[in-house]
Biopython code that builds the backbone (N, CA, C, O; Angstrom):
import numpy as np
from Bio.PDB.StructureBuilder import StructureBuilder

atoms = [
    (1, "GLY", "N", (0.814, -1.178, 0.000)),
    (1, "GLY", "CA", (0.000, 0.000, 0.000)),
    (1, "GLY", "C", (0.864, 1.250, 0.000)),
    (1, "GLY", "O", (2.092, 1.179, 0.024)),
    (2, "ALA", "N", (0.213, 2.366, -0.026)),
    (2, "ALA", "CA", (0.894, 3.659, -0.022)),
    (2, "ALA", "C", (1.403, 3.982, 1.370)),
    (2, "ALA", "O", (0.827, 3.544, 2.367)),
    (3, "PHE", "N", (2.477, 4.742, 1.437)),
    (3, "PHE", "CA", (2.996, 5.178, 2.728)),
    (3, "PHE", "C", (2.063, 6.216, 3.333)),
    (3, "PHE", "O", (1.549, 7.094, 2.640)),
    (4, "VAL", "N", (1.857, 6.099, 4.625)),
    (4, "VAL", "CA", (1.018, 7.031, 5.377)),
    (4, "VAL", "C", (1.904, 7.669, 6.424)),
    (4, "VAL", "O", (2.664, 6.960, 7.083)),
    (5, "PRO", "N", (1.839, 8.993, 6.609)),
    (5, "PRO", "CA", (2.671, 9.612, 7.627)),
    (5, "PRO", "C", (2.311, 9.077, 9.020)),
    (5, "PRO", "O", (1.140, 9.005, 9.394)),
    (6, "ALA", "N", (3.344, 8.708, 9.765)),
    (6, "ALA", "CA", (3.137, 8.151, 11.108)),
    (6, "ALA", "C", (4.258, 8.618, 12.015)),
    (6, "ALA", "O", (5.364, 8.912, 11.562)),
    (7, "ARG", "N", (3.955, 8.681, 13.304)),
    (7, "ARG", "CA", (4.985, 9.045, 14.270)),
    (7, "ARG", "C", (4.648, 8.445, 15.625)),
    (7, "ARG", "O", (3.485, 8.226, 15.965)),
    (8, "ILE", "N", (5.703, 8.188, 16.387)),
    (8, "ILE", "CA", (5.588, 7.769, 17.778)),
    (8, "ILE", "C", (6.452, 8.729, 18.575)),
    (8, "ILE", "O", (7.598, 8.988, 18.210)),
    (9, "TRP", "N", (5.904, 9.259, 19.666)),
    (9, "TRP", "CA", (6.646, 10.218, 20.472)),
    (9, "TRP", "C", (6.250, 10.077, 21.935)),
    (9, "TRP", "O", (5.291, 9.385, 22.276)),
    (10, "ARG", "N", (7.015, 10.752, 22.789)),
    (10, "ARG", "CA", (6.740, 10.741, 24.226)),
    (10, "ARG", "C", (6.253, 12.114, 24.657)),
    (10, "ARG", "O", (6.738, 13.143, 24.186)),
    (11, "GLU", "N", (5.279, 12.105, 25.568)),
    (11, "GLU", "CA", (4.803, 13.346, 26.167)),
    (11, "GLU", "C", (4.900, 13.212, 27.680)),
    (11, "GLU", "O", (4.674, 12.127, 28.215)),
    (12, "PRO", "N", (5.231, 14.289, 28.375)),
    (12, "PRO", "CA", (5.312, 14.199, 29.828)),
    (12, "PRO", "C", (3.936, 13.935, 30.437)),
    (12, "PRO", "O", (2.922, 14.459, 29.977)),
    (13, "GLU", "N", (3.932, 13.116, 31.476)),
    (13, "GLU", "CA", (2.698, 12.838, 32.207)),
    (13, "GLU", "C", (2.532, 13.902, 33.287)),
    (13, "GLU", "O", (3.504, 14.287, 33.936)),
    (14, "TYR", "N", (1.308, 14.374, 33.479)),
    (14, "TYR", "CA", (1.029, 15.398, 34.489)),
    (14, "TYR", "C", (0.108, 14.840, 35.566)),
    (14, "TYR", "O", (-0.806, 14.065, 35.283)),
    (15, "ASP", "N", (0.364, 15.244, 36.794)),
    (15, "ASP", "CA", (-0.501, 14.889, 37.917)),
    (15, "ASP", "C", (-1.808, 15.663, 37.761)),
    (15, "ASP", "O", (-1.790, 16.879, 37.571)),
    (16, "LEU", "N", (-2.930, 14.972, 37.841)),
    (16, "LEU", "CA", (-4.224, 15.622, 37.611)),
    (16, "LEU", "C", (-4.620, 16.580, 38.735)),
    (16, "LEU", "O", (-5.391, 17.512, 38.503)),
    (17, "THR", "N", (-4.109, 16.367, 39.938)),
    (17, "THR", "CA", (-4.489, 17.247, 41.043)),
    (17, "THR", "C", (-3.591, 18.478, 41.132)),
    (17, "THR", "O", (-4.072, 19.571, 41.430)),
    (18, "THR", "N", (-2.293, 18.314, 40.878)),
    (18, "THR", "CA", (-1.368, 19.447, 41.008)),
    (18, "THR", "C", (-1.034, 20.092, 39.662)),
    (18, "THR", "O", (-0.509, 21.205, 39.623)),
    (19, "ASP", "N", (-1.334, 19.400, 38.559)),
    (19, "ASP", "CA", (-1.016, 19.863, 37.211)),
    (19, "ASP", "C", (0.484, 20.070, 37.010)),
    (19, "ASP", "O", (0.902, 20.921, 36.224)),
    (20, "LYS", "N", (1.291, 19.279, 37.731)),
    (20, "LYS", "CA", (2.748, 19.341, 37.584)),
    (20, "LYS", "C", (3.237, 18.036, 36.964)),
    (20, "LYS", "O", (2.610, 16.993, 37.145)),
    (21, "PRO", "N", (4.359, 18.085, 36.228)),
    (21, "PRO", "CA", (4.897, 16.857, 35.629)),
    (21, "PRO", "C", (5.257, 15.829, 36.712)),
    (21, "PRO", "O", (5.777, 16.179, 37.771)),
    (22, "THR", "N", (4.969, 14.559, 36.419)),
    (22, "THR", "CA", (5.273, 13.489, 37.373)),
    (22, "THR", "C", (6.681, 12.935, 37.173)),
    (22, "THR", "O", (7.187, 12.212, 38.031)),
    (23, "GLY", "N", (7.311, 13.264, 36.061)),
    (23, "GLY", "CA", (8.631, 12.701, 35.744)),
    (23, "GLY", "C", (8.517, 11.479, 34.838)),
    (23, "GLY", "O", (9.530, 10.994, 34.333)),
    (24, "ASN", "N", (7.309, 10.976, 34.626)),
    (24, "ASN", "CA", (7.072, 9.856, 33.714)),
    (24, "ASN", "C", (6.657, 10.403, 32.355)),
    (24, "ASN", "O", (6.284, 11.568, 32.220)),
    (25, "HIS", "N", (6.731, 9.538, 31.360)),
    (25, "HIS", "CA", (6.324, 9.914, 30.013)),
    (25, "HIS", "C", (5.276, 8.944, 29.499)),
    (25, "HIS", "O", (5.239, 7.782, 29.903)),
    (26, "ILE", "N", (4.426, 9.427, 28.610)),
    (26, "ILE", "CA", (3.385, 8.616, 27.985)),
    (26, "ILE", "C", (3.722, 8.499, 26.502)),
    (26, "ILE", "O", (3.973, 9.504, 25.838)),
    (27, "LEU", "N", (3.727, 7.266, 25.981)),
    (27, "LEU", "CA", (3.947, 7.072, 24.551)),
    (27, "LEU", "C", (2.683, 7.414, 23.791)),
    (27, "LEU", "O", (1.583, 7.027, 24.185)),
    (28, "GLN", "N", (2.847, 8.141, 22.699)),
    (28, "GLN", "CA", (1.744, 8.524, 21.833)),
    (28, "GLN", "C", (2.059, 8.036, 20.417)),
    (28, "GLN", "O", (3.225, 7.891, 20.051)),
    (29, "CYS", "N", (1.038, 7.788, 19.642)),
    (29, "CYS", "CA", (1.231, 7.361, 18.259)),
    (29, "CYS", "C", (0.152, 7.982, 17.387)),
    (29, "CYS", "O", (-1.003, 8.111, 17.792)),
    (30, "GLU", "N", (0.550, 8.357, 16.198)),
    (30, "GLU", "CA", (-0.371, 8.931, 15.217)),
    (30, "GLU", "C", (-0.077, 8.267, 13.877)),
    (30, "GLU", "O", (1.072, 8.228, 13.438)),
    (31, "LEU", "N", (-1.102, 7.751, 13.237)),
    (31, "LEU", "CA", (-0.951, 7.096, 11.943)),
    (31, "LEU", "C", (-1.957, 7.726, 10.986)),
    (31, "LEU", "O", (-3.163, 7.527, 11.130)),
    (32, "GLY", "N", (-1.470, 8.471, 10.025)),
    (32, "GLY", "CA", (-2.352, 9.157, 9.093)),
    (32, "GLY", "C", (-3.245, 10.178, 9.773)),
    (32, "GLY", "O", (-4.379, 10.403, 9.349)),
    (33, "GLY", "N", (-2.722, 10.805, 10.845)),
    (33, "GLY", "CA", (-3.477, 11.820, 11.560)),
    (33, "GLY", "C", (-4.437, 11.274, 12.599)),
    (33, "GLY", "O", (-5.124, 12.047, 13.266)),
    (34, "LYS", "N", (-4.501, 9.941, 12.755)),
    (34, "LYS", "CA", (-5.410, 9.335, 13.723)),
    (34, "LYS", "C", (-4.608, 8.696, 14.858)),
    (34, "LYS", "O", (-3.571, 8.083, 14.604)),
    (35, "PRO", "N", (-5.070, 8.829, 16.109)),
    (35, "PRO", "CA", (-4.351, 8.214, 17.225)),
    (35, "PRO", "C", (-4.405, 6.690, 17.141)),
    (35, "PRO", "O", (-5.429, 6.108, 16.782)),
    (36, "ARG", "N", (-3.289, 6.061, 17.476)),
    (36, "ARG", "CA", (-3.176, 4.602, 17.477)),
    (36, "ARG", "C", (-2.412, 4.162, 18.713)),
    (36, "ARG", "O", (-1.813, 4.981, 19.410)),
    (37, "ASP", "N", (-2.439, 2.861, 18.980)),
    (37, "ASP", "CA", (-1.698, 2.278, 20.093)),
    (37, "ASP", "C", (-0.224, 2.171, 19.688)),
    (37, "ASP", "O", (0.092, 1.440, 18.750)),
    (38, "PRO", "N", (0.687, 2.882, 20.370)),
    (38, "PRO", "CA", (2.090, 2.855, 19.960)),
    (38, "PRO", "C", (2.725, 1.470, 20.073)),
    (38, "PRO", "O", (3.606, 1.133, 19.282)),
    (39, "ARG", "N", (2.296, 0.669, 21.037)),
    (39, "ARG", "CA", (2.877, -0.681, 21.182)),
    (39, "ARG", "C", (2.468, -1.574, 20.022)),
    (39, "ARG", "O", (3.246, -2.433, 19.606)),
    (40, "ALA", "N", (1.278, -1.391, 19.498)),
    (40, "ALA", "CA", (0.818, -2.201, 18.371)),
    (40, "ALA", "C", (1.474, -1.759, 17.059)),
    (40, "ALA", "O", (1.724, -2.587, 16.184)),
    (41, "GLU", "N", (1.749, -0.476, 16.921)),
    (41, "GLU", "CA", (2.293, 0.056, 15.674)),
    (41, "GLU", "C", (3.817, 0.012, 15.612)),
    (41, "GLU", "O", (4.387, 0.056, 14.522)),
    (42, "TRP", "N", (4.490, -0.073, 16.764)),
    (42, "TRP", "CA", (5.952, -0.019, 16.799)),
    (42, "TRP", "C", (6.631, -1.032, 15.886)),
    (42, "TRP", "O", (7.548, -0.651, 15.158)),
    (43, "PRO", "N", (6.226, -2.319, 15.885)),
    (43, "PRO", "CA", (6.958, -3.286, 15.042)),
    (43, "PRO", "C", (7.041, -2.884, 13.578)),
    (43, "PRO", "O", (8.098, -3.038, 12.965)),
    (44, "SER", "N", (5.963, -2.375, 13.000)),
    (44, "SER", "CA", (6.023, -2.017, 11.586)),
    (44, "SER", "C", (6.667, -0.650, 11.370)),
    (44, "SER", "O", (7.391, -0.459, 10.392)),
    (45, "LEU", "N", (6.415, 0.301, 12.265)),
    (45, "LEU", "CA", (6.974, 1.644, 12.078)),
    (45, "LEU", "C", (8.475, 1.684, 12.334)),
    (45, "LEU", "O", (9.189, 2.464, 11.703)),
    (46, "SER", "N", (8.956, 0.864, 13.238)),
    (46, "SER", "CA", (10.384, 0.902, 13.569)),
    (46, "SER", "C", (11.254, 0.313, 12.462)),
    (46, "SER", "O", (12.468, 0.516, 12.455)),
    (47, "MET", "N", (10.645, -0.413, 11.531)),
    (47, "MET", "CA", (11.413, -1.014, 10.440)),
    (47, "MET", "C", (11.820, 0.016, 9.388)),
    (47, "MET", "O", (12.740, -0.226, 8.606)),
    (48, "ARG", "N", (11.138, 1.168, 9.365)),
    (48, "ARG", "CA", (11.433, 2.178, 8.347)),
    (48, "ARG", "C", (11.316, 3.583, 8.936)),
    (48, "ARG", "O", (10.397, 4.325, 8.590)),
    (49, "PRO", "N", (12.246, 3.954, 9.829)),
    (49, "PRO", "CA", (12.172, 5.296, 10.423)),
    (49, "PRO", "C", (12.501, 6.389, 9.400)),
    (49, "PRO", "O", (13.265, 6.180, 8.458)),
    (50, "ILE", "N", (11.901, 7.554, 9.619)),
    (50, "ILE", "CA", (12.168, 8.706, 8.761)),
    (50, "ILE", "C", (12.452, 9.910, 9.655)),
    (50, "ILE", "O", (12.012, 9.944, 10.804)),
    (51, "PRO", "N", (13.184, 10.897, 9.138)),
    (51, "PRO", "CA", (13.437, 12.110, 9.920)),
    (51, "PRO", "C", (12.146, 12.906, 10.143)),
    (51, "PRO", "O", (11.185, 12.786, 9.383)),
    (52, "LYS", "N", (12.150, 13.715, 11.194)),
    (52, "LYS", "CA", (10.988, 14.528, 11.536)),
    (52, "LYS", "C", (10.602, 15.442, 10.377)),
    (52, "LYS", "O", (9.414, 15.622, 10.110)),
    (53, "ALA", "N", (11.579, 16.021, 9.686)),
    (53, "ALA", "CA", (11.297, 16.921, 8.563)),
    (53, "ALA", "C", (10.542, 16.196, 7.446)),
    (53, "ALA", "O", (9.646, 16.768, 6.826)),
    (54, "GLU", "N", (10.904, 14.943, 7.194)),
    (54, "GLU", "CA", (10.213, 14.175, 6.151)),
    (54, "GLU", "C", (8.775, 13.874, 6.580)),
    (54, "GLU", "O", (7.861, 13.927, 5.757)),
    (55, "PHE", "N", (8.568, 13.554, 7.875)),
    (55, "PHE", "CA", (7.212, 13.333, 8.388)),
    (55, "PHE", "C", (6.359, 14.577, 8.188)),
    (55, "PHE", "O", (5.223, 14.491, 7.721)),
    (56, "GLU", "N", (6.913, 15.737, 8.543)),
    (56, "GLU", "CA", (6.161, 16.989, 8.411)),
    (56, "GLU", "C", (5.824, 17.290, 6.953)),
    (56, "GLU", "O", (4.738, 17.790, 6.658)),
    (57, "LYS", "N", (6.753, 16.986, 6.037)),
    (57, "LYS", "CA", (6.501, 17.183, 4.612)),
    (57, "LYS", "C", (5.403, 16.233, 4.133)),
    (57, "LYS", "O", (4.548, 16.629, 3.341)),
    (58, "MET", "N", (5.418, 14.974, 4.608)),
    (58, "MET", "CA", (4.385, 14.018, 4.234)),
    (58, "MET", "C", (3.012, 14.462, 4.746)),
    (58, "MET", "O", (2.005, 14.298, 4.057)),
    (59, "MET", "N", (2.978, 15.028, 5.962)),
    (59, "MET", "CA", (1.705, 15.469, 6.531)),
    (59, "MET", "C", (1.101, 16.620, 5.719)),
    (59, "MET", "O", (-0.121, 16.735, 5.619)),
    (60, "LEU", "N", (1.951, 17.467, 5.143)),
    (60, "LEU", "CA", (1.441, 18.569, 4.326)),
    (60, "LEU", "C", (0.757, 18.056, 3.057)),
    (60, "LEU", "O", (-0.212, 18.649, 2.584)),
    (61, "LYS", "N", (1.270, 16.951, 2.512)),
    (61, "LYS", "CA", (0.733, 16.388, 1.273)),
    (61, "LYS", "C", (-0.357, 15.348, 1.520)),
    (61, "LYS", "O", (-1.103, 15.017, 0.598)),
    (62, "PHE", "N", (-0.468, 14.826, 2.743)),
    (62, "PHE", "CA", (-1.390, 13.735, 3.042)),
    (62, "PHE", "C", (-2.840, 14.196, 2.959)),
    (62, "PHE", "O", (-3.216, 15.213, 3.542)),
    (63, "GLN", "N", (-3.642, 13.439, 2.230)),
    (63, "GLN", "CA", (-5.064, 13.734, 2.104)),
    (63, "GLN", "C", (-5.844, 12.450, 2.386)),
    (63, "GLN", "O", (-5.984, 11.606, 1.501)),
    (64, "PRO", "N", (-6.355, 12.296, 3.617)),
    (64, "PRO", "CA", (-7.082, 11.074, 3.952)),
    (64, "PRO", "C", (-8.303, 10.870, 3.060)),
    (64, "PRO", "O", (-8.989, 11.822, 2.688)),
    (65, "GLY", "N", (-8.555, 9.620, 2.732)),
    (65, "GLY", "CA", (-9.715, 9.285, 1.910)),
    (65, "GLY", "C", (-9.469, 9.394, 0.417)),
    (65, "GLY", "O", (-10.261, 8.891, -0.380)),
    (66, "LYS", "N", (-8.388, 10.041, 0.031)),
    (66, "LYS", "CA", (-8.070, 10.175, -1.389)),
    (66, "LYS", "C", (-7.219, 8.973, -1.790)),
    (66, "LYS", "O", (-6.325, 8.586, -1.038)),
    (67, "PRO", "N", (-7.467, 8.379, -2.938)),
    (67, "PRO", "CA", (-6.662, 7.227, -3.337)),
    (67, "PRO", "C", (-5.194, 7.614, -3.514)),
    (67, "PRO", "O", (-4.894, 8.738, -3.915)),
    (68, "PRO", "N", (-4.284, 6.692, -3.217)),
    (68, "PRO", "CA", (-2.856, 6.994, -3.374)),
    (68, "PRO", "C", (-2.499, 7.217, -4.832)),
    (68, "PRO", "O", (-3.199, 6.730, -5.720)),
    (69, "PRO", "N", (-1.423, 7.945, -5.093)),
    (69, "PRO", "CA", (-1.022, 8.164, -6.488)),
    (69, "PRO", "C", (-0.635, 6.842, -7.138)),
    (69, "PRO", "O", (-0.106, 5.941, -6.487)),
    (70, "ASP", "N", (-0.908, 6.746, -8.430)),
    (70, "ASP", "CA", (-0.584, 5.526, -9.170)),
    (70, "ASP", "C", (0.934, 5.441, -9.325)),
    (70, "ASP", "O", (1.557, 6.324, -9.916)),
    (71, "ILE", "N", (1.511, 4.389, -8.799)),
    (71, "ILE", "CA", (2.967, 4.224, -8.899)),
    (71, "ILE", "C", (3.338, 3.234, -9.987)),
    (71, "ILE", "O", (4.515, 2.934, -10.186)),
    (72, "GLY", "N", (2.335, 2.724, -10.693)),
    (72, "GLY", "CA", (2.587, 1.801, -11.778)),
    (72, "GLY", "C", (2.768, 0.382, -11.269)),
    (72, "GLY", "O", (2.643, 0.133, -10.070)),
    (73, "PRO", "N", (3.058, -0.544, -12.160)),
    (73, "PRO", "CA", (3.224, -1.941, -11.756)),
    (73, "PRO", "C", (4.477, -2.126, -10.906)),
    (73, "PRO", "O", (5.467, -1.414, -11.072)),
    (74, "VAL", "N", (4.417, -3.079, -10.009)),
    (74, "VAL", "CA", (5.534, -3.383, -9.115)),
    (74, "VAL", "C", (6.128, -4.719, -9.513)),
    (74, "VAL", "O", (5.403, -5.705, -9.653)),
    (75, "ASP", "N", (7.447, -4.762, -9.697)),
    (75, "ASP", "CA", (8.141, -6.006, -10.016)),
    (75, "ASP", "C", (8.483, -6.701, -8.701)),
    (75, "ASP", "O", (9.414, -6.295, -8.007)),
    (76, "ILE", "N", (7.735, -7.744, -8.359)),
    (76, "ILE", "CA", (7.899, -8.449, -7.085)),
    (76, "ILE", "C", (9.317, -9.010, -6.942)),
    (76, "ILE", "O", (9.828, -9.111, -5.827)),
    (77, "ALA", "N", (9.948, -9.369, -8.043)),
    (77, "ALA", "CA", (11.297, -9.932, -7.981)),
    (77, "ALA", "C", (12.316, -8.920, -7.466)),
    (77, "ALA", "O", (13.368, -9.305, -6.957)),
    (78, "LYS", "N", (12.010, -7.624, -7.596)),
    (78, "LYS", "CA", (12.951, -6.593, -7.165)),
    (78, "LYS", "C", (12.643, -6.038, -5.782)),
    (78, "LYS", "O", (13.405, -5.222, -5.263)),
    (79, "VAL", "N", (11.546, -6.464, -5.181)),
    (79, "VAL", "CA", (11.175, -5.978, -3.852)),
    (79, "VAL", "C", (12.022, -6.688, -2.807)),
    (79, "VAL", "O", (12.086, -7.917, -2.778)),
    (80, "GLN", "N", (12.669, -5.913, -1.954)),
    (80, "GLN", "CA", (13.500, -6.500, -0.906)),
    (80, "GLN", "C", (12.621, -6.974, 0.238)),
    (80, "GLN", "O", (11.739, -6.252, 0.705)),
    (81, "SER", "N", (12.875, -8.201, 0.682)),
    (81, "SER", "CA", (12.110, -8.719, 1.810)),
    (81, "SER", "C", (12.794, -8.319, 3.117)),
    (81, "SER", "O", (13.990, -8.027, 3.148)),
    (82, "ILE", "N", (12.020, -8.312, 4.176)),
    (82, "ILE", "CA", (12.543, -7.998, 5.502)),
    (82, "ILE", "C", (13.067, -9.293, 6.097)),
    (82, "ILE", "O", (12.330, -10.277, 6.149)),
    (83, "PRO", "N", (14.338, -9.328, 6.555)),
    (83, "PRO", "CA", (14.875, -10.578, 7.107)),
    (83, "PRO", "C", (14.166, -10.951, 8.412)),
    (83, "PRO", "O", (13.810, -10.091, 9.218)),
    (84, "ASN", "N", (13.976, -12.238, 8.591)),
    (84, "ASN", "CA", (13.367, -12.761, 9.810)),
    (84, "ASN", "C", (14.452, -12.824, 10.892)),
    (84, "ASN", "O", (15.433, -13.549, 10.724)),
    (85, "PRO", "N", (14.298, -12.077, 12.007)),
    (85, "PRO", "CA", (15.340, -12.076, 13.042)),
    (85, "PRO", "C", (15.449, -13.419, 13.745)),
    (85, "PRO", "O", (16.455, -13.678, 14.406)),
    (86, "ARG", "N", (14.450, -14.277, 13.625)),
    (86, "ARG", "CA", (14.493, -15.583, 14.289)),
    (86, "ARG", "C", (15.098, -16.661, 13.397)),
    (86, "ARG", "O", (15.327, -17.785, 13.841)),
    (87, "SER", "N", (15.355, -16.315, 12.143)),
    (87, "SER", "CA", (15.913, -17.278, 11.215)),
    (87, "SER", "C", (17.330, -17.636, 11.628)),
    (87, "SER", "O", (18.106, -16.774, 12.042)),
    (88, "LYS", "N", (17.662, -18.921, 11.510)),
    (88, "LYS", "CA", (19.001, -19.382, 11.906)),
    (88, "LYS", "C", (19.944, -19.437, 10.705)),
    (88, "LYS", "O", (21.126, -19.748, 10.852)),
    (89, "ARG", "N", (19.409, -19.128, 9.499)),
    (89, "ARG", "CA", (20.255, -19.087, 8.311)),
    (89, "ARG", "C", (21.139, -17.866, 8.349)),
    (89, "ARG", "O", (20.734, -16.809, 8.832)),
    (90, "LYS", "N", (22.352, -18.013, 7.836)),
    (90, "LYS", "CA", (23.262, -16.870, 7.768)),
    (90, "LYS", "C", (23.833, -16.733, 6.403)),
    (90, "LYS", "O", (24.624, -15.824, 6.153)),
]
sb = StructureBuilder()
sb.init_structure("model")
sb.init_model(0)
sb.init_chain("A")
sb.init_seg("    ")
for serial, (resi, resn, name, xyz) in enumerate(atoms, 1):
    if name == "N":
        sb.init_residue(resn, " ", resi, " ")
    sb.init_atom(name, np.array(xyz, "f"), 0.0, 1.0, " ", f" {name:<3s}", serial, name[0])
structure = sb.get_structure()
């Protein structure tokens, strides 16, 4: 499928009674402008990190609900597979 802008970041946690930072952080995740569970999205997002500037550029061009641009046919023989970390082959 088409690439969708995504990010995972940390935000400081605040005490609800004192409104002061607790010193802990909360993981946040956004996928295509929608909040997601960062623990569920981490495995796929961590395989292809991008710089913050590239994320911001993608967000400017991202239009939810619009079909992705036609990239033409894909030659499966040239697509690189992701190595299995549990594989014992070397």
